[in-house]
C-alpha positions in Angstrom: 114.5 104.5 125.7 117.2 104.7 128.4 118.3 108.1 127.0 114.9 109.7 127.5 115.7 111.5 130.7 119.1 112.8 129.5 117.6 114.0 126.1 114.8 115.8 127.8 117.3 117.4 130.3 119.4 118.8 127.4 116.3 120.0 125.5 114.8 121.7 128.6 117.4 124.5 128.7 115.8 126.4 125.9 112.1 126.4 124.8 112.7 126.7 121.1 109.2 125.6 120.2 110.2 123.1 117.6 109.4 119.4 117.4 112.8 118.1 116.4 114.4 117.8 119.8 111.3 116.2 121.4 112.3 112.8 122.6 109.1 111.2 121.3 109.8 112.4 117.8 113.5 111.3 117.9 112.5 107.9 119.3 109.5 107.0 117.0 111.2 108.1 113.8 114.7 106.8 114.7 114.6 103.9 112.2 113.1 106.0 109.5 115.9 108.6 109.6 118.7 106.3 111.0 118.9 108.7 113.9 122.0 108.6 116.1 122.6 110.6 119.2 125.4 111.2 121.7 126.1 113.5 124.7 129.0 115.8 125.0 129.6 117.9 128.1 126.0 118.9 128.7 124.9 118.9 125.1 122.8 116.6 123.0 124.2 115.9 119.5 122.1 114.3 116.8 122.8 113.0 113.3 120.1 112.0 110.8 120.0 110.6 107.3 117.6 112.5 104.9 115.2 110.4 102.9 116.3 112.0 99.6 119.6 110.0 99.8 121.7 113.1 100.5 124.5 113.4 103.0 123.8 113.0 106.7 122.8 116.1 108.6 123.1 117.3 112.2 120.5 118.9 114.3 121.5 122.1 116.2 123.0 121.1 119.6 120.9 121.7 122.6 122.0 121.8 126.2 124.0 123.9 128.6 127.7 124.6 128.6 130.2 125.3 125.9 128.1 125.6 122.7 131.2 126.4 120.6 132.7 123.1 121.6 129.5 121.2 120.7 129.5 122.9 117.3 133.1 122.1 116.7 132.4 118.4 117.6 129.7 118.0 114.9 131.9 119.8 112.4 134.7 117.4 113.2 132.4 114.4 112.9 131.3 115.6 109.4 135.0 116.1 108.4 135.9 112.6 109.6 133.0 111.1 107.6 134.1 113.1 104.5 130.7 114.8 104.1 129.8 118.5 103.8 128.7 120.0 107.1 125.0 120.8 107.3 123.1 121.7 110.4 119.3 121.7 110.2 116.3 122.7 112.3 118.1 125.7 113.8 115.5 127.8 115.7 115.6 131.5 115.1 116.6 132.3 118.8 119.5 129.9 118.4 121.1 131.8 115.6 122.0 134.6 118.0 123.6 132.1 120.4 125.6 130.5 117.7 126.8 133.8 116.3 127.9 134.7 119.8 130.3 131.8 120.0 131.3 131.3 116.3 130.7 134.7 114.7 130.5 134.7 110.9 131.3 131.0 110.7 128.0 129.9 109.2 125.6 130.9 106.6 121.9 130.6 107.7 119.1 130.1 105.2 115.4 129.5 105.3 114.6 128.2 101.8 111.6 125.9 102.5 108.5 126.6 104.5 107.4 122.9 104.2 109.3 122.0 107.4 108.2 124.8 109.6 106.0 123.9 112.5 102.4 125.2 113.0 101.9 126.4 116.6 98.5 127.2 118.0 97.2 128.6 121.2 95.9 125.7 123.3 92.9 127.8 124.5 91.8 128.4 120.9 91.9 124.7 120.0 89.9 123.9 123.1 87.2 126.5 122.7 87.2 127.2 119.0 86.2 130.7 119.9 86.2 133.6 117.6 85.1 134.3 114.0 88.1 132.8 112.4 87.3 129.4 113.9 83.5 129.6 113.4 83.6 126.9 110.6 85.4 124.5 112.9 82.9 125.2 115.7 80.0 124.6 113.3 81.5 121.2 112.2 81.9 120.1 115.8 78.4 121.1 116.7 77.0 119.4 113.6 78.9 116.2 114.5 77.5 116.2 118.0 74.0 116.8 116.8 74.1 114.3 114.0 75.6 111.5 116.1 74.2 112.2 119.5 74.4 109.1 121.7 76.4 107.3 119.0 79.9 108.8 119.4 82.4 108.4 122.2 85.9 109.7 123.0 88.2 107.7 125.1 91.8 108.3 126.2 94.4 106.1 124.7 95.9 103.6 127.0 97.7 100.2 126.8 94.2 98.6 126.7 93.2 100.2 123.4 96.4 101.1 121.5 95.8 98.1 119.3 92.5 99.7 118.2 94.4 102.8 117.3 96.9 100.9 115.2 94.1 98.9 113.5 92.5 102.1 112.5 95.7 103.4 111.1 96.0 100.3 108.8 92.5 100.8 107.6 93.2 104.5 107.0 96.3 103.6 105.0 94.4 101.1 102.9 91.8 103.7 102.0 94.3 106.3 101.2 96.7 104.2 99.1 99.7 104.3 101.4 101.2 100.9 100.4 103.5 102.3 97.8 104.3 105.5 99.6 107.7 105.4 101.4 106.8 108.1 103.8 103.6 106.5 104.9 105.4 103.1 105.3 107.8 104.9 107.5 105.0 106.5 109.4 103.4 103.1 110.0 106.7 101.9 111.6 106.9 105.1 113.7 103.4 104.6 115.0 104.1 101.0 115.9 107.2 102.1 117.7 105.4 104.8 119.7 102.3 102.8 120.6 104.4 99.8 121.8 106.1 102.2 124.3 103.0 104.3 125.0 103.5 104.5 128.8 107.2 104.8 128.8 107.1 107.7 126.4 104.4 109.3 128.5 102.2 109.8 125.5 98.8 111.4 125.8 96.1 110.7 123.2 92.6 109.5 122.3 90.3 107.6 120.1 87.0 108.7 118.6 84.4 106.0 118.1 81.1 106.1 116.2 78.8 103.2 116.9 81.7 101.5 118.7 84.0 101.6 115.7 87.2 103.8 115.7 86.9 106.7 113.2 89.8 108.8 114.5 92.8 108.7 116.8 95.6 111.0 117.8 98.5 111.2 120.2 101.2 113.6 121.4 103.3 114.5 124.3 104.3 117.4 126.6 107.5 118.5 125.0 108.2 121.7 127.0 106.7 123.3 130.1 104.4 125.4 127.9 103.9 123.2 124.8 102.4 119.9 123.7 103.5 118.4 120.4 101.0 116.4 118.4 102.8 113.6 116.5 99.9 111.8 114.9 96.3 112.6 113.9 94.2 110.4 111.7 90.4 110.5 111.0 87.8 109.4 108.5 87.5 112.4 106.1 84.2 111.0 104.8 82.6 111.7 108.1 82.0 115.5 108.4 83.5 116.8 111.6 85.6 113.7 112.5 88.9 115.5 112.2 87.6 118.6 114.0 86.2 116.5 116.9 89.3 114.5 117.5 91.4 117.7 117.4 89.2 119.5 119.9 88.7 116.5 122.2 92.4 116.0 122.4 93.0 119.6 123.2 90.2 119.6 125.8 91.6 116.4 127.6 95.3 116.9 127.2 96.3 120.4 126.5 94.8 122.4 129.4 98.2 122.5 131.1 100.1 124.3 128.3 99.9 127.6 126.4 100.8 126.2 123.0 100.1 123.1 120.8 102.7 122.3 118.1 101.0 120.4 115.2 104.3 120.0 113.4 104.9 120.6 109.7 102.8 120.2 106.5 105.6 118.4 104.5 104.6 120.4 101.4 101.3 118.5 101.1 98.7 120.9 99.9 95.8 119.2 101.7 97.7 119.1 105.0 98.9 122.7 104.5 95.3 123.9 103.9 94.0 122.1 107.0 96.8 123.4 109.3 96.4 127.0 108.1 92.7 126.8 108.5 93.2 126.6 112.3 95.1 130.0 112.2 98.4 129.3 114.0 99.5 131.9 116.5 103.1 131.5 115.2 105.3 129.3 113.1 108.3 127.3 114.3 110.7 128.5 111.6 113.7 126.3 111.0 116.9 127.5 109.5 119.7 125.5 107.8 123.4 126.3 108.6 126.4 125.5 106.4 130.0 126.7 106.7 130.5 130.1 105.2 132.9 130.0 102.2 136.5 130.1 103.4 135.6 128.7 106.9 136.1 125.0 106.1 
C-alpha cells in the first residue's frame, strides 16, 4: 500500500487505457500472481507469475525517463533468473516508443483476444441511449417497474463491505466456484480490496431487493479519463439485476470520466457475450514482446 502514490505517478505519464498498471489491480491480485514491483529512475517495473505454471513475465515499463534503460533492466533480470524474456500487456501506442529506443530488438504479437480490455463510453453506460442498447434499457425499466419500492442502491463504504463479501460467497456457492482455482483467487483478491476500501480509493455499490443484496460492484479511477471496474457480481436469476448494478454504478461513479474499462473476458463465452452486448467503443489491445531471434 505504501507504493500506491509512486505506482500511480509512473502510470500517469501515459494513458494507455489498459487495466494492468492500475494500482488497485496490482494490489488486489498480488498474491494470485506473486506480483513483484520495483522502481528504476522514474519507471515502474513489474514481474508476475502466470497461473499456467510458465516462466515469470514482465509488464511493459511505465514512467518517464530512459525507457531503453528500463527495458534493459528487465531483460537483465530475466537473464539472471535463467528464464526467457517475455513482456506482456504492451499497449499499441507503447510499441512505437519501444521501437524508438530499441529498434528491431523485439517481436510483437497479438495471439489471444481473451485478455484484451472492453472499453465503453461512460455516457452510454449511464444513459443506455440508442438502438444498440435498447434491450439493456428495457431490462432496467422492467426491473424498476417489477420491483418498485422494493429495490435500493447504496454506495459501498466501510459500513457495508461485509455485505458485499457475504454476497460474493453466496454467488460462488451457487456457481460452483469451490473447485475453480481462478475463482478461489478472485475471492482472495476481493477480500484484499475490500479490507483496504478507503485506502485504495475504491468506488462501488450494492443493489438490494427487499433488503437482501442481489448485486455488488466496485472499481477505481485509473486515469484522468477512465474508471476501471474490477468486480461485478449479480443474481442472474433476477432479470435486470446485472443491468441495474451496471447502470447505477455508472450513474453514481463514472460521471467524471469519458471511458469505463470493464477489463477482459478471459475466454469465457458467457462473459464475452455479456461484454460485447454493451458495444464497447474500443478494445484495449495487449501485445506480447519477446526478443527477436539473434538479439539475445
